[in-house]
Each structure stands twice: as structure tokens, then as C-alpha cells.
N, C-alpha and C positions, 0 to 999 in steps of 0.2 A: 504494500500500500504506500502511495506517495503522501508526502506531508501536505497539509492544507496551508496555503499562503493567503493571508489577509490582504485584500486589495489595497489597503492604506500603506502596506509595506513595499509595494511594487513601485520602483522608481521609473518615471517616464523617460523616454528616449531624449537625448540631449537637444535635438531640434524640434521637440514637441512642446506645444503650449496647451495646457489643460484649462478649459473653462473660458467663458466669454470675457471675464475680467482680465485674464492673462493675455488673451488675443488682443483685446482693446488696448492694454498697456503697451504691448509690442508695437502696435500701429499708431500709438499716440492718440487714441480716441476712447470714448467711454463705451460701456457695455451695450447700451441701446443702439449706438451707431453701428457697431460691428454686427449686431443681430440684424439690423436693417440691411446692411451691405450683403450679408449672407443670403437674405431673402430676395433683395432687389438687384444686386450687382454681382451675383455668383462668387462671393468671397469663398475661397476653398476651405471649407470646414468639414470635419468628419464627425459622425454621431455614433456612439456606441448604444446598441439597443438595450432596453430594459427600464423598468419603472415608469412612473408617470412622465418624468422628464428625462430625455436622453442626455447622456453625458456628451459634451462636445469637446473636440480638440482640433488643433490645426498644426501643420508642419511649417516651420519658419521658411524653408526654401520655397514652398508653394505660395506663401503669403508674399514673399519678396518678388516672386515672378508675377503674381497677380497685380501687385502695386507698381510693377515696372522698375524694381530696384535690381540692378545687376549684381550678380554674386560677388564679383571682384571688380571694383571700380577701376577703370583704365588709369586714372590719375595715380592710383596707389601701386601700380605695377612698376617695379624698378626699371625694367628694360625700356618701357615707354617714356618714363620720366627722363632717363639718360638721353634717349633719342631726342626728346623735346628740347633738352638743354643744348645739344649739339646744333639743332636746327636754329634755335634762337641765337646762339653764338655766331653761326654762319651768316644769318640775316643781319645781325648788328655789324659784323665785319664788312660785309658787302656795302652796307649803308655808309659806313665810315669811309670806305674807299671811294664811293660815289661822291660824297660830300667833299672829300679832299681833292678829287679830280675836278670837280666843279669850281672849287676855289682857285685851283691852279690855272684853269682856263680863263677865269675872270682876271686873274693877276697878269696873265700873258697878254690879254687884249688891251689892258691899260698901259702896259709898258712899251 
């Protein structure tokens, strides 16, 4: 015979939010707003059957996708940040060369 595990002792998965309040807190909204979004805007929530009221939970990656939040923001990727710095440096260098050439041409015309 297996041992009986009380539901309160089961830990939820790391990316799982249990209950309307937790889902609302994650999205920065109150309980009634996320309930309305689940009903009217297809907010990705899951319900566990049983009892008068079903237990609801959501997965963070599904909420992020629904809200249009990318999993890893491009600005935080080191390779893209380094590439942007090189592009910015190249643009500034070419601008400096252009300004210097323009000033040299003006000085040549005056003399």
C-alpha cells in the first residue's frame, strides 16, 4: 500500500501560479480583472475538477506568451548588446569622419 499524501503538502511546479490572486499579482492586476480576462480574453488558465468551485492555476510561460512578453528580452542578450555597441561605435566614427571632412573642405574653399 502506498502512503497517503495530503494535498497541502504537495509543492506546485516552479512556473505554476495557484489561484486567481497569485495570477493577478503576477500580471499586476486584481482578482476580478484576471477572472474577466479568462472569461472574455482567453487568458490561459487551467481548472482542476472537483467541489463547488474548481481550483484554478496558470503557467507563467503561457501567461507571458498571452501578454506578449518575450521569454528572453533581446536587450538582455549579451551577444546582441555587444553587437549594438559595435554598430553605435561605427556610426559615431563615420559621423566624426564626415564632420571632419566637411570642415576640411570648408577651410580649403576659404583659403
